[in-house]
N, C-alpha and C positions, 0 to 999 in steps of 0.2 A: 295721295295724301290721306285719304280716308283710312287706308290700311294702317298708316302710322298712328293715327288717332286711336284706332281700335287696339293696336299693340300697346300703346301707352295706358289706355283704360284697363287693359288686362293686367298690366304690371301693377297699377295702383290697386286693383281689386285683390291681387295676390298679396301685396304688401299689407293691405288692411286685414286680410284673413290671417296672415302670419302674426301681425301685431295683436290681433284679437286672441289667437291661440296662446301667444306668449303671455298676455295679461292673465289668462286663466291659469296657466301653468305656474306663474309666479305667485298668484294668490293661493293656489292650492298648496304649494310648497310652504308658504308662510303659515297657513292654517294647520297643516299637518305637523308643523313644529309645535303647535299650541295644543293639539288634541289628537286622539287616536283616529285612525282611518274610519272605523265603524261609526264614529260620532259625526263625521263630516257629511253634510247633506249638500246636494246640488244647490238648493236654495241658499244655504249659508255661503257656499263658495261664490255664487254669482252675486250675492249681496256685497261681497268684498271686491267686486269688479265694477266697471261702468257698463256692464252688458246684461242682457236678459238671459233668462233660463234657456230660452230657445237657442241662444248662441252656444251654450255648452254642448247641446246635442248636434249642432252643426259640425263641431270639431271631434266629439267623443261619443261613442255609443253608450258608455257606462263609466262609473267611477273607477272600475278596474282598468279600463282602457286608459283613463287619465293617469293613473298611477304608473302604468307601464310606460307612458310617454315621459313622465317625470324621471323614471329610472333610466 
């Protein structure tokens, strides 16, 4: 039984991580339609989400990696 609880917790963690990444990608796509890439900052991006700046770096090493993920 403990094993099934751990499996479910792992699934929830992965789902939250995927949701978090998706929120960042959607916000980035929206902001990039409004302004050039060079003007986009991580602070601006994360202000458009419900997450912290730290969350950005949990998912992406750089803005370049973020754009690669969008493409």
